[in-house]
C-alpha positions as CSV (number, residue, x, y, z in Angstrom):
1,M,-0.1,0.0,0.1
2,V,1.3,3.5,-0.8
3,S,1.1,6.2,1.8
4,S,-0.9,9.2,1.4
5,D,2.4,11.3,1.5
6,T,3.8,9.4,-1.4
7,R,0.5,9.8,-3.5
8,R,0.6,13.3,-2.8
9,S,4.3,13.7,-3.7
10,I,3.7,11.8,-7.1
11,L,0.6,13.9,-7.9
12,F,2.4,17.0,-7.4
13,A,5.5,16.0,-9.3
14,L,3.5,15.1,-12.3
15,T,1.5,18.4,-12.0
16,A,4.9,20.3,-11.6
17,T,6.2,18.5,-14.7
18,G,3.2,19.5,-16.9
19,L,3.3,22.9,-15.7
20,W,7.1,23.1,-16.3
21,V,6.4,22.1,-19.9
22,V,3.7,24.7,-20.3
23,A,5.8,27.3,-18.8
24,G,8.5,26.2,-21.4
25,Q,6.2,27.0,-24.2
26,L,5.1,30.4,-22.6
27,T,8.3,31.9,-21.6
28,D,12.2,31.5,-22.1
29,S,13.1,32.2,-18.6
30,A,14.7,29.3,-17.2
31,P,14.6,30.6,-13.5
32,I,10.8,30.8,-13.8
33,Q,10.6,27.2,-15.3
34,W,12.8,25.8,-12.7
35,G,10.8,27.7,-9.9
36,I,7.6,26.1,-11.1
37,L,9.2,22.7,-11.2
38,V,10.8,22.9,-7.7
39,G,8.0,24.9,-6.0
40,V,5.3,22.8,-7.1
41,G,7.1,19.4,-7.4
42,V,9.1,19.6,-4.2
43,I,8.4,22.6,-1.8
44,L,4.8,22.5,-1.8
45,P,4.2,18.9,-1.2
46,T,6.8,19.0,1.6
47,V,5.0,21.9,3.3
48,L,1.7,20.1,3.1
49,A,3.1,16.9,4.4
50,E,4.7,18.9,7.4
51,R,1.6,20.6,8.1
52,D,-0.4,17.4,8.1
53,R,2.0,15.9,10.5
54,D,1.9,18.8,12.7
55,G,-2.0,18.6,12.9
56,R,-1.9,14.9,13.7
57,D,0.4,15.4,16.8
């Protein structure tokens, strides 16, 4: 069985990848593209997981 944190991370990673591709079509700015990829794919799910863990304690 896959944990809810893992499912959330996979969902955000796929969403971030899609947004990264779209951003690549709309802008030539690499910092914006990488910011979207890292922000949505790594930082956002980490923050949400930590918030959920704090709520459980």
